[in-house]
C-alpha positions in Angstrom: 51.3 -44.9 -71.4 52.0 -46.7 -68.2 49.9 -46.3 -65.1 51.8 -45.9 -62.0 50.5 -45.9 -58.5 51.8 -42.8 -57.0 51.6 -42.5 -53.2 49.7 -39.4 -52.3 51.5 -37.8 -49.3 48.2 -36.2 -48.2 46.5 -39.6 -47.9 46.8 -41.2 -44.5 48.3 -44.7 -44.3 46.6 -47.6 -42.5 49.2 -47.5 -39.7 48.6 -43.8 -39.0 44.8 -44.4 -39.0 45.1 -47.2 -36.5 47.4 -45.1 -34.4 44.9 -42.3 -34.4 42.1 -44.7 -33.5 44.0 -46.1 -30.6 44.9 -42.6 -29.4 41.2 -41.7 -29.6 40.2 -44.8 -27.6 42.8 -44.0 -25.0 41.5 -40.5 -24.7 37.9 -41.6 -24.5 38.7 -44.1 -21.7 40.7 -41.5 -19.8 37.7 -39.1 -20.1 35.3 -41.9 -19.0 37.4 -42.6 -15.9 37.5 -38.9 -15.0 33.7 -38.7 -15.5 33.2 -41.7 -13.3 35.5 -40.4 -10.6 33.6 -37.1 -10.6 30.2 -38.8 -10.4 31.4 -41.0 -7.5 32.9 -37.9 -5.8 29.6 -36.0 -6.2 27.7 -39.0 -4.9 29.9 -39.2 -1.8 29.4 -35.5 -1.2 25.7 -35.9 -1.3 25.9 -38.9 1.0 28.0 -36.9 3.5 25.6 -34.0 3.5 22.7 -36.4 4.1 24.6 -38.1 6.9 25.3 -34.8 8.5 21.6 -34.0 8.6 20.8 -37.4 10.0 23.5 -37.0 12.6 22.1 -33.6 13.6 18.7 -35.2 14.0 20.0 -38.0 16.1 21.9 -35.5 18.2 18.7 -33.4 18.7 16.8 -36.6 19.7 19.6 -37.5 22.2 19.5 -34.0 23.7 15.7 -34.3 23.9 16.0 -37.5 25.9 18.0 -35.8 28.6 15.3 -33.4 29.7 12.7 -36.2 29.2 14.6 -38.3 31.7 14.6 -35.3 34.1 10.9 -34.8 33.5 10.2 -38.4 34.5 12.2 -37.9 37.7 10.3 -34.7 38.5 6.9 -36.4 37.8 7.9 -39.1 40.3 8.8 -36.4 42.8 5.6 -34.4 42.0 3.4 -37.5 42.3 4.8 -38.4 45.7 4.9 -34.9 47.2 2.0 -33.5 49.3 -0.5 -31.2 47.5 0.1 -27.4 47.3 3.8 -27.7 47.8 4.7 -26.2 44.3 3.1 -22.7 43.8 4.2 -22.6 40.1 1.4 -22.6 37.4 3.5 -25.0 35.3 5.3 -27.7 37.2 9.0 -28.2 36.6 8.4 -31.7 35.1 6.1 -30.1 32.5 8.8 -27.6 31.6 11.3 -30.4 31.1 8.7 -32.5 29.1 8.0 -29.5 26.9 11.6 -28.9 26.0 12.1 -32.6 25.5 9.1 -32.8 23.1 10.4 -29.9 21.0 13.9 -31.3 20.7 12.6 -34.8 19.9 10.2 -33.5 17.2 13.0 -31.3 15.6 15.4 -34.3 15.8 12.8 -36.6 14.2 12.2 -34.1 11.4 15.9 -33.6 10.7 16.5 -37.4 10.7 13.6 -37.8 8.2 14.9 -35.1 5.9 18.4 -36.7 6.0 16.9 -40.1 5.2 15.0 -38.7 2.3 18.1 -36.9 1.0 20.0 -40.2 1.4 17.5 -42.0 -0.7 17.6 -39.3 -3.4 21.3 -39.8 -4.0 21.8 -41.5 -7.4 23.9 -44.5 -7.0 25.1 -47.1 -9.4 24.0 -50.7 -9.0 27.1 -52.3 -10.4 30.5 -51.1 -11.5 29.8 -52.1 -15.1 26.6 -50.0 -15.2 28.8 -46.8 -15.2 30.2 -47.7 -18.6 26.9 -48.8 -20.1 25.0 -46.4 -22.3 21.6 -46.7 -23.8 22.0 -48.2 -27.3 18.7 -47.8 -29.1 20.3 -48.9 -32.4 20.9 -52.4 -30.8 17.4 -52.9 -29.7 15.6 -51.3 -32.6 17.6 -51.9 -35.8 16.5 -49.9 -38.8 
């Protein structure tokens, strides 16, 4: 009785296995690039939102500086005018200063919130860090 090696058609060949492995590697790399693109897009959206808040805060501070400047002008006028010339209980300069203080405080709060949100955005330190995964099997072999 002679023993013949019969090729089993259901058994994959080495070439087909290598082709499958290369196809899987290509698919994994494509998925990794898509994931990286999505992470970077999400990070940019978070940075844009934080920048908008900071911009609103800076804008409010700028708007607060306008009445503050007017308040300084009115204080100068009030300080040089004769007594009892303004019958109002709250001088005009105090009104300007009050509005300026509110705008500057709100602007400062908005700028601080934006700064905090900016710091909270997860960013990658280097391009290769994106592709690195924790490998406990490398540091703690069995």
